[in-house]
N, C-alpha and C positions, 0 to 999 in steps of 0.2 A: 279397552284399556285394561291392562293386567293389574290386579290388585297385588299387594305384598304377599298375601297367602298363595295366590296362584304362582308367583315367581318362585317362592320357596318350594312349593310342590313340584314345579317344573325342574328346579335344580336337583331335588332329591331323586326324581325320576331319571334324570340324565346320569347321576352318580350311580344309581343301581344298574342302569344299562351298561355303563363303562365297567363296573365291577363284574357284571355277568360276562361281558365280552372278554375281559382279562382272565376270568376263571376258565371259560371254555378254551381259550387259546393255550393257557398253561396246561390244562387237562389234556388237550390234544397232543401237545409236545411230550408230556410225561407218558401218556398211553403209548405213543409210538416208540419211545425209548424202552419202556417195559415190555412191549410186544416183541421187539427185537431181542431183548435180553432173554425173554422166555424161549424164543425160538433157538437162540444160540445155546441156551442151557439144555434144551431137549436134544440138540444135535450132539453136544459134547458130554451129556450126562452130568451137567454142572448146575449148581444152584447157588444163589447168593442170599436167599431168604429161606426161612425154615418152613417148608411144606413136607409132610411125610411123603415118601415116594409113591405109595398107593393113591393118596389123595391127589397128588400132583399129576399123575398119569391120567386121572379121570377128567381133569379140567382141560378145557380148550385153551389155546394160547390167548384168545381174546378174554376169557374169564380170568385167567391169571393176571393179565395186564390191567383189566378193570379193577380187580381186587387191590392190586398194589397202588394204582393211581388213586383210587378212592381213599386209600389210607394216607398217602403222601401229600396230595395236592392241598387239602384243607390247612395243613401246617404252613403253607406259603402265606396264607392270609391272616395268620395269627400275629398280632403285635402291632 
C-alpha cells in the first residue's frame, strides 16, 4: 500500500519526466529550425543574429544551432 509520501514523490517524479520530455521536444524543434537557418545563412551570406564573420565561419552549423537553441529554449519555461 502506498503511503501519502510515496504518492507525492511519485507525482513529482512524473511531473519532472513530463517537463523533461517537453524540454527535449521543444529543444529538438528549435535546434532543427536554427540549423536550417544557419545553413540558409551560410548559403546566402545572411545572418539574423550577431556573430562576427570570422567567428561564424569557424563554427559548424551544429554549433551555431546549439548555441542559439541553448539561449532561446529556457525562456519558453519561464513564467
